[in-house]
C-alpha positions in Angstrom: 119.9 102.0 91.0 119.2 99.9 93.6 121.9 98.3 96.4 121.5 95.6 98.3 122.9 94.0 101.5 122.5 90.3 103.4 120.4 90.4 106.1 121.3 88.4 109.3 119.5 90.3 112.2 116.4 91.6 112.7 115.2 95.2 114.2 112.9 95.4 117.1 110.5 97.9 118.2 113.0 99.3 120.3 115.1 100.5 117.7 115.7 104.0 118.3 115.9 106.1 115.4 116.1 110.1 114.7 116.5 112.4 112.1 118.7 115.5 111.8 119.2 118.6 109.9 123.0 118.7 109.5 123.3 121.6 107.5 126.5 120.0 106.1 129.0 116.9 106.3 131.0 118.1 103.1 133.5 120.4 105.8 136.7 118.4 107.0 135.4 116.6 110.4 131.7 117.0 110.1 130.8 113.6 109.5 133.1 112.2 112.8 131.2 114.6 114.7 128.1 113.1 113.9 129.1 110.0 114.3 130.1 110.9 117.7 126.7 112.3 118.4 124.9 109.4 116.7 127.1 106.8 119.7 126.5 109.4 122.4 122.8 109.3 121.9 123.0 105.7 121.5 121.0 105.6 118.1 120.6 103.0 115.8 119.3 105.0 112.6 119.6 108.4 111.9 118.2 110.4 109.1 120.3 113.2 107.6 119.1 116.1 105.8 121.4 118.6 103.9 124.1 116.2 103.8 125.6 118.2 100.9 127.6 115.2 99.2 127.1 114.2 95.7 126.4 111.4 93.6 125.0 108.3 95.7 126.6 105.9 97.7 127.7 103.6 100.8 130.6 104.7 103.3 131.7 102.7 106.3 133.2 105.0 108.7 136.5 104.1 110.9 134.0 104.3 114.3 132.2 101.1 112.8 129.1 103.1 111.4 127.6 102.8 107.7 126.2 105.8 106.1 124.2 105.7 102.8 123.9 109.0 101.2 122.1 110.5 97.9 123.0 113.9 96.5 123.1 115.6 93.2 124.6 114.0 90.3 125.8 114.6 87.2 128.3 117.3 85.5 126.2 120.1 87.2 126.3 118.5 90.7 126.8 120.8 93.5 127.5 120.4 97.4 123.9 121.2 98.1 120.8 119.6 99.6 121.7 115.7 99.7 120.0 113.1 102.3 121.6 110.3 104.3 121.0 107.7 106.7 123.7 106.8 109.3 123.2 103.2 111.1 125.1 101.2 113.7 126.2 97.9 112.8 123.1 95.9 114.3 120.7 98.1 111.9 123.2 97.5 108.9 122.9 93.7 109.4 119.2 94.1 109.2 119.2 96.3 106.2 117.7 94.5 102.8 117.6 97.1 100.2 118.6 100.9 99.8 117.8 102.9 97.0 118.7 106.8 96.5 115.6 108.1 94.8 116.9 112.1 94.6 118.7 114.6 95.9 116.1 114.9 98.8 114.9 111.3 99.0 116.4 108.0 99.7 114.8 104.9 101.1 116.1 101.6 103.0 114.2 98.6 103.8 115.1 96.7 107.2 113.9 93.3 108.3 112.3 93.7 111.6 111.1 91.2 114.6 107.9 93.4 115.3 104.9 91.1 113.8 107.0 88.3 112.9 108.9 89.1 109.9 107.6 92.6 109.1 109.2 94.7 106.7 109.9 98.4 107.6 110.6 100.9 104.6 111.9 103.6 106.1 111.9 106.9 104.0 114.3 109.7 104.6 113.4 113.1 103.0 114.2 116.9 102.9 111.7 119.0 101.4 112.4 122.1 99.3 111.7 125.6 101.4 108.9 127.9 100.3 111.8 130.1 98.3 112.2 127.2 95.7 110.8 126.8 92.3 107.4 125.7 92.6 107.8 123.0 90.0 110.7 121.4 92.3 107.9 121.1 95.4 105.6 119.3 92.9 108.7 117.2 91.7 109.6 116.5 95.4 106.1 115.4 96.5 105.2 113.5 93.4 108.8 111.5 93.8 107.6 110.6 97.4 104.2 109.5 96.7 105.5 107.6 94.1 107.9 106.0 96.7 104.8 105.3 99.1 102.7 104.3 96.4 105.2 101.7 95.4 106.2 100.4 99.0 104.1 96.8 99.6 100.8 97.3 101.7 102.4 94.8 104.4 105.7 97.2 105.3 105.2 99.8 107.8 106.4 103.2 106.6 108.7 105.4 108.4 108.7 108.9 106.8 111.2 110.8 108.7 113.1 114.3 107.6 113.2 117.7 107.4 109.2 118.7 105.8 109.9 122.4 105.9 106.3 122.9 106.6 104.3 124.3 109.2 101.7 122.1 110.1 99.6 124.3 112.5 98.0 123.0 115.7 94.7 121.7 113.9 95.1 118.1 114.3 91.6 117.1 112.7 91.5 113.7 110.7 95.4 113.6 111.2 95.5 112.8 115.0 97.9 109.4 114.3 100.6 111.3 112.1 100.5 114.8 113.9 100.0 116.4 117.5 98.4 119.6 118.0 101.9 121.6 119.6 102.1 123.2 116.2 102.1 126.8 116.1 100.1 129.4 113.5 97.9 128.2 111.1 98.8 125.6 108.3 101.0 126.9 104.9 100.7 126.0 101.7 103.3 123.7 101.8 101.6 121.6 104.4 98.7 121.0 102.0 101.4 119.4 99.3 102.1 117.2 102.7 98.4 116.3 103.5 96.3 117.0 100.6 92.4 117.5 101.8 
């Protein structure tokens, strides 16, 4: 299912975005708390991991922010996992289309004023942890790779979220995607993120 919104404004290279692991937005008052912090930090777009909402949809908050979310669906849906994107009015006006891929991946495309009319494809994700079923890990990374492969080459891809991977300090051949500030050695899940 794909949702569209008419675009009237353009994001710029100065757009401020972050990603937060919020632990839950299912409890009363948590969404308002996240919105207050969003405003306090002066953010334009905020990626959210572990939202814990079910199904998918769009909500406009009383304070004006728009929240896109994607969670578990169906008869067996539980308030676990879930991802979302919170955006201010300016960012929402530049939103072209968004898609809830799964309870761990949501994508949104924005018009940008960077290099003429570049499209920014933002992918917010929440990767399975070490304790997750191995099949769930493989499915997640296959879905993520599919989203990336189906993004037009002229688009800028911003992959944000909680990857639950320890990348270590060896950034050889990955200097443009990671720094050397990591601790310890790479873990197996990192190899799923960056296969050799």
